C-alpha positions as CSV (number, residue, x, y, z in Angstrom):
1,M,0.3,0.5,-0.3
2,Y,1.3,3.6,-0.9
3,L,0.2,6.5,1.0
4,Q,0.2,9.6,-1.7
5,I,0.7,13.2,-0.7
6,M,-0.4,15.9,-2.9
7,W,0.5,19.4,-1.5
8,K,-1.7,22.4,-2.8
9,F,-2.8,25.7,-1.1
10,L,-6.4,26.6,0.4
11,E,-6.7,29.5,-1.4
12,Q,-6.6,27.7,-4.7
13,S,-9.1,27.8,-6.9
14,S,-9.3,23.7,-7.5
15,F,-9.0,22.6,-3.9
16,H,-12.5,22.4,-2.7
17,L,-12.2,21.9,0.7
18,S,-12.4,24.4,3.7
19,E,-9.7,24.9,5.7
20,S,-12.6,23.3,8.7
21,E,-12.9,20.4,6.6
22,Y,-9.1,20.4,4.9
23,S,-8.4,20.0,9.1
24,Q,-11.2,17.1,9.8
25,Q,-9.7,15.2,6.3
26,L,-6.2,15.2,7.9
27,E,-7.0,14.2,11.1
28,A,-8.9,11.3,9.7
29,V,-5.6,9.9,7.2
30,A,-3.5,10.8,10.5
31,E,-6.3,8.6,12.6
32,Y,-5.3,5.7,10.3
33,L,-1.7,6.2,9.5
34,T,-1.7,6.1,13.9
35,L,-3.6,3.0,13.7
36,W,-1.4,1.3,11.2
37,R,1.7,2.1,13.5
38,V,3.3,4.0,10.4
39,A,3.4,7.4,11.1
40,P,7.6,7.1,11.3
41,T,7.3,6.1,8.2
42,V,5.5,8.9,6.8
43,R,7.3,11.7,8.5
44,A,10.4,9.9,7.5
45,G,9.1,9.8,3.8
46,I,7.8,13.5,4.5
47,R,11.5,15.2,5.5
48,S,13.2,13.1,2.6
49,A,11.3,13.9,-0.2
50,K,13.2,16.1,-2.9
51,P,11.4,19.6,-3.3
52,R,10.9,18.7,-7.4
53,G,11.0,15.0,-7.8
54,P,8.5,12.3,-9.2
55,G,4.8,13.9,-9.6
56,Y,6.0,17.1,-9.7
57,T,3.1,18.8,-11.2
58,G,5.2,22.2,-13.1
59,G,3.3,25.1,-13.6
60,G,0.4,24.8,-11.0
61,G,2.6,24.5,-7.4
62,A,1.5,21.4,-6.6
63,R,2.9,17.8,-6.5
64,A,2.8,14.0,-5.4
65,V,5.4,12.1,-2.8
66,T,4.4,8.6,-2.8
67,I,5.1,6.5,0.0
68,P,5.6,3.3,0.5
69,L,4.0,1.4,3.6
70,D,4.2,-1.6,5.1
71,V,0.4,-2.2,6.0
72,A,-1.3,-5.8,6.1
73,V,-4.5,-6.3,4.2
74,E,-5.5,-9.0,4.8
75,G,-6.2,-11.2,8.4
76,V,-6.9,-8.9,11.2
77,R,-7.0,-5.9,9.4
78,S,-8.9,-6.7,6.7
79,S,-12.2,-5.5,7.6
80,E,-11.1,-2.1,7.8
81,W,-11.1,-2.3,4.1
82,D,-14.8,-3.4,3.9
83,T,-16.2,0.2,5.0
84,F,-17.0,1.6,1.2
């Protein structure tokens, strides 16, 4: 599994979340990362991300960083994926 983080700006017209909605989304993602015990991996991935590496989208100023996560999706944790 991979976590993909894309940096954008709240003021950007194509970004459709309010600041409150954005904070709620971040909190939900952080809960999962903590539950899966991969928060240190994500922190390290963010710190080591190149300023303009793969995933850079150019003129829009946004870029994505992909971080591999060591998360089992079968067994005990498989029920987490049945929420859709």
